[in-house]
C-alpha positions as CSV (number, residue, x, y, z in Angstrom):
1,X,-195.1,-125.2,36.6
2,X,-195.4,-122.8,33.7
3,X,-196.7,-119.3,34.2
4,X,-199.8,-120.1,32.0
5,X,-200.9,-122.9,34.5
6,X,-200.7,-120.7,37.6
7,X,-203.9,-119.4,39.1
8,X,-203.8,-115.6,38.6
9,X,-205.4,-112.7,40.5
10,X,-207.7,-110.1,39.0
11,X,-206.5,-106.5,39.0
12,X,-209.1,-105.8,41.7
13,X,-207.7,-108.5,43.9
14,X,-204.3,-107.0,43.5
15,X,-205.7,-103.6,44.4
16,X,-207.2,-105.0,47.5
17,X,-203.9,-106.6,48.5
18,X,-202.2,-103.2,48.1
19,X,-204.6,-101.6,50.5
20,X,-203.1,-103.9,53.3
21,X,-204.6,-102.1,56.4
22,X,-208.2,-101.2,57.1
23,X,-210.6,-100.1,59.8
24,X,-213.5,-102.3,60.9
25,X,-216.4,-100.4,62.5
26,X,-219.0,-102.3,64.5
27,X,-221.7,-99.8,65.1
28,X,-225.5,-100.0,65.3
29,X,-228.3,-100.6,67.7
30,X,-226.1,-103.1,69.7
31,X,-223.9,-100.2,70.6
32,X,-226.6,-98.9,72.9
33,X,-227.2,-102.1,74.8
34,X,-224.4,-102.8,77.3
35,X,-223.5,-106.4,77.7
36,X,-225.5,-107.8,74.8
37,X,-223.8,-110.4,72.7
38,X,-224.2,-112.0,69.2
39,X,-227.6,-113.7,68.8
40,X,-228.8,-112.2,72.1
41,X,-232.4,-113.3,72.7
42,X,-233.2,-110.1,74.6
43,X,-235.2,-107.5,72.6
44,X,-233.8,-104.2,71.4
45,X,-235.8,-101.2,70.3
46,X,-234.8,-98.6,67.6
47,X,-235.8,-96.0,70.2
48,X,-232.5,-96.6,71.9
49,X,-230.5,-95.6,68.8
50,X,-229.5,-92.0,69.5
51,X,-225.8,-91.2,68.5
52,X,-226.2,-87.5,69.1
53,X,-222.7,-86.5,68.0
54,X,-222.2,-89.0,65.2
55,X,-219.0,-88.0,63.4
56,X,-218.1,-90.4,60.6
57,X,-215.5,-87.8,59.5
58,X,-213.7,-88.4,62.8
59,X,-213.7,-92.1,62.2
60,X,-212.3,-91.9,58.7
61,X,-209.9,-89.0,59.3
62,X,-208.4,-91.1,62.1
63,X,-208.1,-94.1,59.9
64,X,-206.4,-92.1,57.2
65,X,-203.9,-90.6,59.6
66,X,-203.2,-94.1,60.9
67,X,-202.3,-95.3,57.4
68,X,-205.4,-97.3,56.7
69,X,-206.6,-97.4,53.1
70,X,-210.1,-98.9,53.5
71,X,-212.9,-99.1,56.1
72,X,-215.8,-101.5,56.6
73,X,-218.9,-100.5,58.5
74,X,-221.6,-102.8,59.8
75,X,-224.5,-101.8,57.6
76,X,-226.5,-104.7,59.2
77,X,-225.3,-107.0,61.9
78,X,-226.8,-110.3,63.1
79,X,-229.6,-108.5,65.0
80,X,-230.9,-107.3,61.7
81,X,-230.9,-103.5,62.5
82,X,-230.2,-101.6,59.3
83,X,-227.9,-98.6,59.6
84,X,-229.7,-97.1,56.6
85,X,-233.5,-96.3,56.1
86,X,-234.3,-99.5,54.2
87,X,-237.7,-99.9,52.7
88,X,-237.8,-103.6,53.5
89,X,-237.8,-103.6,57.3
90,X,-239.1,-101.4,60.1
91,X,-236.1,-102.3,62.2
92,X,-233.8,-99.5,61.0
93,X,-232.5,-96.0,61.7
94,X,-235.8,-94.7,60.2
95,X,-237.6,-96.0,63.3
96,X,-235.3,-94.3,65.7
97,X,-235.6,-90.7,67.2
98,X,-232.1,-89.9,65.9
99,X,-232.4,-87.0,63.4
100,X,-236.2,-87.4,63.6
101,X,-236.0,-90.7,61.7
102,X,-234.2,-89.0,58.8
103,X,-230.7,-90.2,59.6
104,X,-228.6,-92.5,57.5
105,X,-225.3,-93.9,59.0
106,X,-224.3,-95.6,55.7
107,X,-224.6,-92.3,53.8
108,X,-222.5,-90.4,56.3
109,X,-219.9,-93.1,56.4
110,X,-219.6,-93.5,52.6
111,X,-219.4,-89.7,52.2
112,X,-216.7,-89.4,54.8
113,X,-214.7,-92.2,53.1
114,X,-214.9,-90.3,49.8
115,X,-213.8,-87.0,51.4
116,X,-210.7,-88.6,52.9
117,X,-209.7,-91.0,50.0
118,X,-210.5,-94.2,52.0
119,X,-212.2,-97.1,50.2
120,X,-215.7,-97.8,51.6
121,X,-216.8,-101.3,52.5
122,X,-220.1,-102.5,54.0
123,X,-220.5,-105.5,56.4
124,X,-223.7,-107.3,55.9
125,X,-224.8,-110.3,57.9
126,X,-226.7,-112.7,55.7
127,X,-228.3,-114.1,58.9
128,X,-230.9,-111.7,60.2
129,X,-232.4,-112.2,63.7
130,X,-235.2,-109.6,63.0
131,X,-236.6,-111.4,60.0
132,X,-239.1,-113.9,61.3
133,X,-239.2,-115.5,57.8
134,X,-235.5,-116.2,57.8
135,X,-236.0,-119.9,58.6
136,X,-239.6,-120.2,57.4
137,X,-239.4,-119.1,53.8
138,X,-236.1,-119.2,52.0
139,X,-237.4,-117.6,48.8
140,X,-238.9,-114.7,50.7
141,X,-235.6,-114.2,52.5
142,X,-233.7,-114.3,49.3
143,X,-236.0,-111.6,48.0
144,X,-235.3,-109.5,51.1
145,X,-231.5,-110.1,50.7
146,X,-231.5,-109.0,47.1
147,X,-233.7,-106.0,47.8
148,X,-231.4,-104.8,50.6
149,X,-228.3,-105.4,48.4
150,X,-230.0,-103.3,45.7
151,X,-230.5,-100.4,48.0
152,X,-226.9,-100.5,49.2
153,X,-225.5,-100.8,45.7
154,X,-227.6,-98.2,44.0
155,X,-228.0,-95.4,46.5
156,X,-224.4,-94.7,47.7
157,X,-222.2,-94.8,44.6
158,X,-219.3,-97.3,44.2
159,X,-218.8,-99.6,47.2
160,X,-215.5,-101.4,47.2
161,X,-216.2,-104.3,49.6
162,X,-219.3,-106.3,50.7
163,X,-218.2,-108.2,53.8
164,X,-220.5,-111.2,54.3
165,X,-220.1,-112.6,57.8
166,X,-221.0,-116.4,57.8
167,X,-221.9,-116.5,61.5
168,X,-225.5,-117.8,61.9
169,X,-225.7,-119.0,58.3
170,X,-224.1,-122.4,59.0
171,X,-227.3,-124.5,58.1
172,X,-229.0,-122.0,55.8
173,X,-229.1,-122.2,52.0
174,X,-229.1,-119.0,50.1
175,X,-229.8,-118.7,46.4
176,X,-226.3,-117.5,45.8
177,X,-226.4,-117.6,42.0
178,X,-229.4,-115.1,42.1
179,X,-227.9,-113.0,44.9
180,X,-224.4,-112.8,43.4
181,X,-225.8,-112.3,39.9
182,X,-227.6,-109.1,41.1
183,X,-224.6,-107.9,43.0
184,X,-222.3,-108.3,40.0
185,X,-224.8,-106.7,37.7
186,X,-225.2,-103.6,39.9
187,X,-221.5,-103.2,40.8
188,X,-219.2,-105.5,38.8
189,X,-216.1,-104.2,40.7
190,X,-217.2,-104.8,44.2
191,X,-215.1,-107.2,46.2
192,X,-216.9,-109.9,48.1
193,X,-215.6,-111.4,51.4
194,X,-215.7,-115.1,51.9
195,X,-219.3,-116.1,50.8
196,X,-221.2,-116.6,47.6
197,X,-218.6,-115.8,45.0
198,X,-215.7,-114.6,47.1
199,X,-212.7,-112.4,46.0
200,X,-210.9,-112.7,49.3
201,X,-211.2,-114.9,52.3
202,X,-211.3,-115.0,56.1
203,X,-207.9,-116.1,57.5
204,X,-209.7,-118.5,59.9
205,X,-209.3,-116.8,63.3
206,X,-210.2,-113.5,65.0
207,X,-206.7,-112.9,66.4
208,X,-205.0,-111.0,63.6
209,X,-202.7,-113.9,62.8
210,X,-202.0,-115.4,59.4
211,X,-200.3,-118.9,59.4
212,X,-197.0,-119.8,57.9
213,X,-197.2,-120.3,55.0
214,X,-200.2,-118.2,53.9
215,X,-200.7,-118.9,50.2
216,X,-202.9,-116.8,48.0
217,X,-204.4,-119.9,46.1
218,X,-206.7,-122.2,48.1
219,X,-209.1,-125.0,47.5
220,X,-211.4,-124.4,50.5
221,X,-212.6,-121.6,52.8
222,X,-213.7,-121.3,56.4
223,X,-216.9,-119.2,56.6
224,X,-217.7,-119.0,60.3
225,X,-216.1,-118.8,63.7
226,X,-218.9,-121.1,65.0
227,X,-217.7,-124.1,63.1
228,X,-214.4,-125.8,62.2
229,X,-215.8,-127.0,58.9
230,X,-214.3,-125.8,55.7
231,X,-216.3,-125.2,52.5
232,X,-214.7,-127.0,49.5
233,X,-214.3,-124.9,46.4
234,X,-215.1,-126.2,43.0
235,X,-211.6,-125.3,41.9
236,X,-208.5,-123.7,43.2
237,X,-209.0,-120.0,43.4
238,X,-206.9,-116.9,44.1
239,X,-208.4,-115.7,47.4
240,X,-206.0,-113.6,49.5
241,X,-206.5,-113.7,53.2
242,X,-207.7,-110.9,55.5
243,X,-207.2,-110.9,59.3
244,X,-210.0,-109.3,61.3
245,X,-209.4,-108.5,64.9
246,X,-210.7,-106.2,67.7
247,X,-208.9,-103.4,69.3
248,X,-210.7,-104.3,72.5
249,X,-212.4,-107.5,73.8
250,X,-215.7,-106.6,72.2
251,X,-216.6,-105.8,68.6
252,X,-219.2,-103.2,69.6
253,X,-218.5,-100.4,72.1
254,X,-218.7,-101.4,75.8
255,X,-218.3,-99.4,78.9
256,X,-216.5,-102.3,80.6
257,X,-213.6,-103.4,78.4
258,X,-211.3,-100.3,78.2
259,X,-208.7,-102.4,80.2
260,X,-208.6,-104.8,77.3
261,X,-207.3,-102.2,74.8
262,X,-204.4,-103.8,72.9
263,X,-200.9,-102.6,73.6
264,X,-198.7,-101.1,70.9
265,X,-196.5,-104.2,71.2
266,X,-199.4,-106.6,70.6
267,X,-200.6,-104.5,67.7
268,X,-197.2,-104.5,66.1
269,X,-197.0,-108.3,66.6
270,X,-200.3,-108.7,64.7
271,X,-199.0,-106.4,61.9
272,X,-196.0,-108.7,61.4
273,X,-198.2,-111.7,61.5
274,X,-200.8,-110.4,59.0
275,X,-199.4,-107.8,56.6
276,X,-195.9,-109.2,57.2
277,X,-197.2,-112.6,56.0
278,X,-198.9,-111.3,52.9
279,X,-202.4,-110.9,54.3
280,X,-204.5,-107.8,54.9
281,X,-205.2,-106.5,58.5
282,X,-208.7,-105.2,59.3
283,X,-208.6,-103.8,62.8
284,X,-211.9,-103.1,64.6
285,X,-212.8,-100.1,66.8
286,X,-216.3,-99.8,68.0
287,X,-217.6,-96.2,67.9
288,X,-219.2,-95.1,71.2
289,X,-222.8,-94.1,72.0
290,X,-222.2,-90.5,70.9
291,X,-221.1,-91.8,67.5
292,X,-217.4,-91.2,67.9
293,X,-214.3,-93.3,68.2
294,X,-213.4,-93.4,71.9
295,X,-210.4,-91.2,72.8
296,X,-208.2,-94.0,74.1
297,X,-208.8,-96.2,71.0
298,X,-208.1,-93.2,68.7
299,X,-204.8,-92.5,70.5
300,X,-203.7,-96.1,70.3
301,X,-204.7,-96.4,66.6
302,X,-202.7,-93.2,65.8
303,X,-199.7,-94.5,67.9
304,X,-199.9,-97.8,65.9
305,X,-199.9,-96.0,62.5
306,X,-197.0,-93.8,63.6
307,X,-194.9,-96.8,64.7
308,X,-195.5,-98.6,61.4
309,X,-194.3,-95.4,59.6
310,X,-191.3,-95.2,62.0
311,X,-190.2,-98.7,61.3
312,X,-190.9,-98.9,57.5
313,X,-191.3,-95.3,56.2
314,X,-187.6,-94.5,55.6
315,X,-185.8,-97.4,54.0
316,X,-182.0,-97.5,54.0
317,X,-182.1,-99.2,50.6
318,X,-184.8,-99.9,48.0
319,X,-185.2,-102.2,45.0
320,X,-183.2,-99.7,42.8
321,X,-180.2,-100.5,45.0
322,X,-180.3,-104.2,44.2
323,X,-179.1,-106.0,41.1
324,X,-180.0,-109.4,39.7
325,X,-177.0,-111.7,39.6
326,X,-177.2,-115.3,38.7
327,X,-180.8,-115.5,39.8
328,X,-180.2,-113.7,43.1
329,X,-181.0,-110.2,44.1
330,X,-177.9,-108.6,45.5
331,X,-177.3,-105.4,47.5
332,X,-173.9,-104.0,48.2
333,X,-173.5,-101.2,50.7
334,X,-171.2,-98.3,50.3
335,X,-170.2,-99.0,53.9
336,X,-171.5,-101.5,56.4
337,X,-174.6,-100.5,58.3
338,X,-177.2,-102.0,60.7
339,X,-180.4,-103.7,59.4
340,X,-183.2,-105.4,61.3
341,X,-185.9,-105.7,58.7
342,X,-186.0,-106.8,55.1
343,X,-189.4,-106.2,53.3
344,X,-189.9,-108.2,50.1
345,X,-192.9,-108.2,47.7
346,X,-193.5,-110.6,44.9
347,X,-194.8,-109.5,41.5
348,X,-198.1,-111.3,41.5
349,X,-199.7,-110.3,38.1
350,X,-199.0,-113.8,36.7
351,X,-199.6,-115.6,40.0
352,X,-197.5,-116.7,42.9
353,X,-194.3,-118.4,41.9
354,X,-192.1,-118.3,45.0
355,X,-192.3,-121.5,47.2
356,X,-189.3,-120.8,49.4
357,X,-186.6,-118.2,49.8
358,X,-183.6,-117.3,51.8
359,X,-181.9,-114.1,52.9
360,X,-178.2,-113.9,53.5
361,X,-175.9,-111.0,54.5
362,X,-172.4,-110.3,53.6
363,X,-170.8,-109.8,57.0
364,X,-169.3,-106.4,57.9
365,X,-165.8,-107.4,58.9
366,X,-165.0,-110.8,57.2
367,X,-167.1,-110.1,54.1
368,X,-168.4,-113.7,54.2
369,X,-171.9,-114.8,53.2
370,X,-174.0,-115.8,56.2
371,X,-177.6,-117.1,55.8
372,X,-179.9,-115.3,58.3
373,X,-183.4,-116.4,57.3
374,X,-185.3,-119.0,55.4
375,X,-189.0,-118.5,54.5
376,X,-191.8,-120.1,52.5
377,X,-194.1,-117.7,50.6
378,X,-193.4,-114.1,49.8
379,X,-196.8,-113.3,48.1
380,X,-197.9,-109.7,48.5
381,X,-195.4,-109.0,51.2
382,X,-193.0,-110.8,53.5
383,X,-191.5,-108.8,56.4
384,X,-188.3,-110.5,57.5
385,X,-187.4,-109.4,61.0
386,X,-183.8,-110.0,62.1
387,X,-181.8,-109.2,65.3
388,X,-179.9,-106.1,64.5
389,X,-176.9,-107.0,62.4
390,X,-174.3,-104.9,60.6
391,X,-174.0,-105.9,57.0
392,X,-172.0,-104.9,54.0
393,X,-174.4,-106.6,51.7
394,X,-177.7,-108.5,51.4
395,X,-178.6,-111.4,49.1
396,X,-182.2,-112.6,48.4
397,X,-182.2,-116.1,46.9
398,X,-185.3,-117.8,45.7
399,X,-184.6,-121.4,46.6
400,X,-187.8,-123.0,45.1
401,X,-190.3,-121.6,42.6
402,X,-193.0,-122.6,40.1
403,X,-191.4,-121.1,37.0
404,X,-189.5,-117.9,36.9
405,X,-190.0,-115.8,40.1
406,X,-190.5,-112.0,39.8
407,X,-189.8,-109.6,42.6
408,X,-191.7,-106.4,42.8
409,X,-189.9,-104.7,45.7
410,X,-187.2,-105.1,48.3
411,X,-186.3,-102.7,51.0
412,X,-183.9,-102.6,53.9
413,X,-184.7,-101.0,57.3
414,X,-183.2,-100.4,60.7
415,X,-185.9,-99.6,63.3
416,X,-184.0,-100.3,66.5
417,X,-185.8,-100.0,69.8
418,X,-188.6,-97.5,70.4
């Protein structure tokens, strides 16, 4: 296949893939109702929303220290409670006693992102359990949808992501051409998740795991955890995958699930199975009822970020140490040394070319080639994890490709045991 026939990403999609690791924040009225679940029939009152020590700076400062590059806040979840003082619903922060009805979580979140250099994203549930006209008057609901989008995209500066959760929308038809037209008119650079006119897609599970292989170009998407059905696209599109997953059992804060906090080992496994397979990782922490990230979650998140840096922050060799010989990328060590990770990135500007690849080492004693790994896609990033091996050289061989493959980066690492 020639380069001209490949599906190519936009520059914004490449930006998104470079962000790699983000913080998901489920926070809202549900935070204050222990044991409530998605689509819960029990009523909730804005009177309960009182995050007396709300500290979005703590959220985003922690994300930044953990190595996260973007954050996505639930501006409105399935219950319909708006985390900003919307003019189009009485079910919002403006109806709560918090800050005498003058508070705005979205404002404080976006401002904190800007202070710390983290890209702000807003989760918005198209399904709205508080809008009694949702299933009665599709046109009226489309008006409501567009009006709320207009508020979010005109009052807070540039928003990098709109994260549309498909849960609850399985049988509903939205006027996507109208809705997307307004969104693109107001903020042409915003990235949309999974619905309407997506720029990136859901990986298909909530476990933090991308499959092998995980291609960037797809002909269908999955929009909801509540159905196995896929939505066929009109054409093949560049839609990189994002893996969303919880730090604990619940998306929103709970008093009863601290024992489900993921271990560092499990988090690292998810990192290898998401970022290490070319997808982004969006890890959720639910701020507590004071409006802060819980201490144990914060500690674990910082531990996670530190371990990623420990394993990958100080490469033994980089792309500058490789040379291209007969179509292979070859590294020769000054003297044999241990390696246990090889990180490879494909240059994706002209699309994804690599269909399969192999990594071999030149052995330390015999100086013989020994194939150690065979893989499928490289895409944005492939983290090849090996048992520790002493090598006097490393060879990357692209064994199948659509046209000429281009490699953006290669690095060698030795992490050893913690």
